[in-house]
Structures are given as C-alpha cells and as structure tokens.
N, C-alpha and C positions, 0 to 999 in steps of 0.2 A: 384349506380345499382337497389338500395333496391327500391326506387321513380321513377325514371327514366323511367324505364323499363316497368311500369303501367299505364303511363303517354297514350302510344298509346290506350290502352282500352276506358277510361275515354274521348279521341279524338272524338274516333269511337261512342258512347253510345252519345255524347254531336249532332255528326251530325246524327244520327239517329232519334233522336229528336226533332229536331229544323232543319231539310234538307225541310220539307214538309210547315211550316210556312213560311219561311224564299223563298222558290222558289216559293211558289206563291204571291210574293211582287216586285219580280225582272222582267225584261223584261224576257223573256221566251228562247231564243236566250244566253245569258248571263248567265243564271239559267243553262240551260242543259250543256254547258260549267265547271261552278264552282261546278256543281255536278259529271261531269266526274272525275274534277282533283281532289277532294278532295276523292270521291271513289277509286280511284290508288294510295294516299297517305296513308289514311286511312288502307287498304286493306294491304299494305305493312308493315307498321309500327305494324298493329295484327297479321301479321307474324312471323315479327322482334323480338316481343316481345315473341311470343310465343316461338319462338329460343333460344333466350337467357335464358329464364327459363327453358328450358328443357335442354341445354347445361348445364345450373349450376347445375341443379343432375345429369347428365351423368359423369360430369367430376369429382364427389365426390364418385363413383363405385371404389374399390382398384384397382381393375384390370388396368380401364380406366386410373386412376392417375398413374399405376405404367408404363403403355406405355410412358403415354405423360410425365413420369418422372416431377412430381410437389407434393407438401404434399397435402394429403386429409384435416388431421389438420384445417393448414392455409388456405386453401380455404374455409373450413366451418366459420371459426373466422371471415374469407371477406366478405362473403358474404352466410350468414346463409338461403337458400331458403328451406325450408320444401322440402324434397322427394316427399309426397304427389301432393304438387303444381307445382313440375318440373316434374311429372309422367302424373297428369292430363295436362300440359301444351304440353309433347311429344303425349299425345294423341290426344288431339285438332289438331294439328298441322297435325298429321297423318290422324284424319279426313278430316280437311279440304284441305291436297292436295288429297286427292284422289276424293274429292266433286268438286274441279277444273279441274282435270283431267275428271269425269263426263260430267263440263257444257261443255269445252271443244271440248270435242266428239260430245255434244248435239248439240252445237250452231253451229258447222262444216257443220253436217247435214242438219240441217235445212236451212243455207244457202245456199249448194248444190241444196237442193230438189228445194228452190225458183229460183234458178237459171234456173232448168231444168225445173221447171213449166212454168217460165219466155221464154224459148225456144222455147215453145212446144204453147204458146198461136198462135192464128191466126195471121199473117199479121205483118207489118217488123216495123208499126210505134210506137210513144209513147203508144198512146192510144187504148188498146183493150177493144172491147165493145163484149160482152159474149152474148147469147141468152138463157137469163135465167130468169124466174119471179121472183126469191129471189133478194131482193134488195141488192145489194153487190158494193163493192166499196172501191180499197185498191190499196197498192203501192207495188209491188217485185220489190226487188234490184235485178240486175243485170249488163250487162257490155252490152250496156244499160237496165238500169231498165225499166220497163214497169208499166204503171198505167192500172187495169182492173175497169173496172162498166160494171153493166149487164145492160139490158133491163129496167128488173124491177126497179132498182132505176132509173134509165134516166125518165122514168114515173112517179115517183113522185116527180121529181124536174121541175120548169120551167126553161128558158132558164138561168137566172141572178142565180138561185143558180145552176144550172149546171158547169158553169162558176167557181164561189165559189169554188165548190166541187175539179176539176181539179187545181184550182188552188192550194188548202191545200195538193192534194197528190202530185205534181210537187215540192211543199216546202220539201214533206218526202225523195224524191230521189234528188235533188238539196242540201240539207243537210246532206246527208247521213247517216239517222238518223237511220239505223239499226246499224251503228257503236257502234254508243252512247248505243245503246239498248245491243248488246253483250259487251261490256264494262260494264255495267253495273250489268249484268247475271254473269258473271265471277268473280266480284269483290265480289258478293253476296254469292257466291260459295263460294270463296275463305273466307272469313267474312263472317257469316252469322246475325250478327248485319246490316247488311248493307242492307238486304229486303227489310225497307222501302223506303230507299232510289230507289231499280228500282223503286216501284210504282211511286214515287214522280216523279222519269225521265222518266218513261211511257207518264203520263200528261204530263211534261211541254217541252216534243216534238210533243205532238199535239197542244198545245197552241203557240208553235212555229209555226209550220204550219197553225194555226189558223190567225195567227197576219201576216202574209207575206201574204197568201190567200185575207186580209183585204187588205192590201197596192198594191195588185194586181188591186181588183176588185174596189176598190175605196169606198168600203162600208160597213160598221161593218154589222151593220144589215143585210144585205146580206148574209152574211157569217154566220149568226145565226141563220138566220132562214134554210140556208141549213146544219148545222150541225143540229141541231132539229131534220128537217124533215128527216134527211137521218138517225138519231139512232130511229125514230119513226118505221121510214117504214122497218128500219133489226132488228126490237127486235127478239129475237128468234131465226137469222137464226146463225147459226154457220160457223167460218172462222176461221184455224190458225193464218192469218196473224197480223200483229197488229200495222202496220203502216194503218193504216184507220181514214179516219174523223171519224167514230163512236168509236171510241178507247176513254179511258180515264173518266173521268167522266162529262159528255155531260152538266146538267144543271152548273155544275162551269164555262165549257168552254162559254157557251151561256150566263152567266153574265158577263163576261169578257169580251164577244165580244160587249155587250151592252153598258157597261161601257168605257169610255176614255182608251186610250192604256197605260199600265204602265210605271210610271217614271224610268229612270235613277237613280237608288240606288247605292252609291259606299259605303255607310257605312257597309252594311252587306259582301260586298265582302271583304273588307279590315277588319274586323274583321274575316272570315273566312281564311284569308290568314295567321292571325296571330295565327290560331288555328291551322293549318296546321304547320308553320313553328314551335312552338312547341312542335309538334308531331315528327316532323323531328330532331328537335334537341336534345327532351329527346330520341329518339332510338340512334343517334348517341353518345350521352354521355354513354347512358347503353354496347353499344359494348366498347367504348373506357376500360369504367369502369372494365367489362368484362375481356377484354384484359390486363390490368392494373392486376386486380386480378391472371390471370394466371402467370404473369409473378414475383410478389411476393410469389404464392406456388411453381413455380420453383426453384425459390431464397431460400426458404426457406429448401425447402428438398435439397438442397445444400449446404445450409449451415451445417443442421444438419449432412450431409454425410462428410463433412469435417471435424466439431469436431470430429466426431465418429473415422474419420482414427488419427487422430491428438492425441486422448486420446490412439488411439492402440497403435501406434508408440512410446509416451512417455512413457506407460509403458514398450516397450520391449525396452527402453534407446535407439531410433531413435530421427533424428530429424524429426520435422512435418513440411513434405512441403506443397507446397499451392496444390489445389487440383481441382485449375481449376476453380472455380466458380466465374461469375462476376456478377453485380447488374441488378437488375430488369430495372436501365435506361441505362447501355448496353446491354441486354436481347432485349430491342425495337428497336434495331439497328443490330441485327440478330449474337450479338454477344453470344447468350446463348452457353455456354459448362457447361461440369460437369468433 
C-alpha cells in the first residue's frame, strides 16, 4: 500500500499535463469519450486513495482501534503512514466531497434553467430566431433541445455559413454534449487536478461539432469561415450557454478546419488505457493491502490477549485454554473472533 496508494495521484497529474496535447491530435469524438472515461477513473482513484490514506490514520487512533479490536502497534509497523499525511488526506477528502455536492447542485440548477428557457422560447420547431441585434447562436439542452440564433447573427453570415452554423449547433444537441460538460465539471470538483481536462474537453466538443458540420455541409472552408465570422461578430457579447459555435479557442478551430480531417490514431488511446488500468489495479491493490493489514492487526491483538490470558492462568496453576483466535487467512473468510 505504501507505493500503490499514491499511483492514482501520479496518473491524475499525468492526465492533467498530457490531456491537451494528446486530445488535439485525436479525432474529436474519440477524444471526448477518452477524456470522459479518463476523468471518471482518475477522479474515483483520487478519492479512493485519499480515503485509504485517511483511514490509515483514523485506524491508529486508540479509541477507534479499541472499537475495531485491532493492534495499533501492529498497524503502525505494517503501514507507517504519518498522521499528518492521514489528517491532510482526510481534510482534502472532505473538501472534495463538499465541492462535489456544490457542483452537483450548480449543474442541476443550470440544467433546469436551460430547460426552462428552452420551453419559454417562441415556436415549437428546433430553430428559434430571436429578434435581437446582438449576434448570438447557441444550443439549449432540453426535451427536445433548441437552437437559438439571433437576427443579428443571421445578418452577419451568408446562406452557406448559416447552414454550417446550424449544423454545428445540431451536432451539439445530437451528441448530447452538455452531458460531457456536466461530467467533466463534476469530476473536476471532486479532483481539482482535473480542471485542465475540463478546458480541453470544452475545446474538443467544439471541434466535434465542427467536424460533424463539415461532414454535413461538405466543405470545411465554409465551416471555418462561419466559425470565424460568428466569433468576430459576437466578440464582447455575454451568453451563459457554453454550447455555442463561438466557444473554445476559435483560431485553433479554424486552423483545424482548414487542414485535413484528423487521422485515427490508436496508440495514444492504448497508452491511455494502460495508464488507467494501472490506476485501477494500484487502487485495488492498496485496498487489498489495507484489508490485509487490518486482519493482521486484529490477529496481533488477539494473540496478545491469548498470551496474556495463558500467562495469568499459568501463574495461578490453571490450564491455558484456547482464547478463540483465528489467523488472518480465516478472518478474511468471515471467521474473525476473539
């Protein structure tokens, strides 16, 4: 456990550093799914490692050890986790849990607000055109979702660019990109090291919608011009919705659209899969070691108790009876008794 419990932290740090350069080289749809899976695995690994480290310290508190019937000395000898590390892990775990709850409430409110706004839009068709000179275009998730475009945005684009813009927003709704966004924000709330992954994920979602729009329109240049013009026209306009053609790093998106479609690369995905497998295996190994150490500490206390009883009875001329201890191997099968 001394080494394996810290591996999820290292995997999380590697993901935070490598997510952006690797995701930009992959097809956006595959990159989005890869980032979603990696975020969930590393967030769970992060929380699990913090919990194991915190428990190692809590288990060494004499009152807790007495209640759990294990030896503090044996536990410290087998797993010498400093109390400062354990206390820090416990505080970090509590802070991350509170942050996750706050993020869940915030995301639910935003989703409810988006659905309410979606229901209040005029008309019942997918496209809602609002009479506003401010150039705006975004997708609102709902049942079904709606595409909102202002009159000012339509005036800034020609017919082909309007088609590209609408195809981009339809891709957001069809791919349910808001679910990816919620997932990344929740995992980043639980694991603060994943905040760069959220930024990369938002960029990947815009690239995903760009590529689907290019396939629908059949001309990557038209989509690039539509994205560039829409971004320039809406510069300075505030809009809370993130599923918009003007989101992300627009110059990088335009350059990607003017280049050939990204090639399918399997090596980064395989390497990432191996890294996540290592994270899961190390966390499972740390949990197994923790359980084994508790069994050993309980056996040590039971042995000490048996020895004490035997000594006392021998001193009084009585026969030393079996105190009912069972070894750690039997304890793992539910036969712990004292």
